[in-house]
C-alpha positions, 0 to 999 in steps of 0.5 A: 329564531332562538339564541341560546348561549351557555357562558362560562369565564373561559368561553362563550357557546352560542346557538342559534335555531332557524325559525321552526327551532328545529334546525341548528343555523349556526354554533360558534364558540367565543371568548368567555365571560363572568358577569361577577367579575367583568363590565357588561361591555366586555360581552358587547366587545366580544360579541362585535369582535368574535360574533359578526355571523350572529350579529348579522342576523339578530335583529330577527331573533325573537328571543335570547335564552343566556345563560351566564357564569356570575349572572344574579341579580343586578348582574343579570339584569346589566347583562341582558341590557348588553345582550339587548343593545348588542343584537339588537333584540327585545327578549332577552332571558339571563340566568344563571350558568347554575340554572342552565346547567339544571334545565340541561342536566335534569330536564324537569326531574329533581337531582342534584347539579354541578357544574366543574370548569374554570369555576365550580358551582351546585344546587338542588333542583325540583324538576322546574326551579333552583331550590337550594344553592351552597354559594360558590364563593369564587376561586379564592374562597371556595370554588372547590373542584374547580380548574381554577382551584385544581391549578392553584392547589398545584402550582403552590405545592410545586413551587414550594417543593411538594412533588418529587422530581420527576413532575417538576421536569415534566412541568419544566419540560411543558411551561419552560417559561412558567417561573414563580415570579411569572405565576405571581404576576399573573395571579395578583396583577392581571386579569382573569388569574382564574383561567390562568389558573385553570390552564394547568388543568390539562397537564394535570389530566396528561400526567394523572397517572402520577399518584401524587397528581392524581390523589391531589385531583381526587382529594379536591373533589371529596372536598368539593361534595363535602362542602357543597353537595352533602349540604342538601337534603337527599344529597346521599339518594338523589342523582348529583349530575356534573356539567363541565370539562373538569367533570368530563376529563377527570371522570375516573377521579370523580367516581372515585371521589363520590364513591368516598363521599357516599354519592350517588353520581348521575350524569356527567356532561363536557356541555350543557349546549346539546341538552339546552337545545332540547329543553327550549324545543319542547318547552317551544312545543 
């Protein structure tokens, strides 16, 4: 039995493969976890609270492959220990969500892999290893093109009076309880501010026909390409692939931005799980 997890700040998708690794026995989603900003005990609590069906069979698992946001260096080691203790397994491989995205998008082929979800990231992948990575720097200093940054840019412009009355009207109708004071409270005095900011991405998607919103999203994707992707060798001729809800729901704007930046757009996936399952099945064979 093999357990595979794709963990982002907003949610974790779990898949349990049966003994032959050909049949998927369980697939569930739980609350998200970012190892860079949350304690390992938080992940243990999520498993205990939201994944009893996995806990009941996990001691039978041969191995766990966990790909998570913030899982680098000592954070990856601490995350592995938390998973081993919570699931009762002895073999847990923890890698970054970027490695998971690269394996899902590129398989064993070279290319550029990118994440556009609550946060953003990118890497140059040689078919086996990540050989270059522009540091994403988080939603305050970086994470260009992410849901958190799109939400941040939108809210800042909205409350400063940067949109016309129609945008403000639609916003008030959808979020009657959200004012500038509420935003300040949630961003500066509460946990998971990045997820709160990213929660406004669906509003942007629902109103993307408004030119001001369309351009905000497209320009931020261009910013992502220029600040991250174009720093890699071969960026203009290698396929540039994407995973994540933001890439999925804003594909037209992503294509426009890629054309303006001279980028060869490759695969776009909402979730890496199906491809990660295939990747690990092939490796087992």
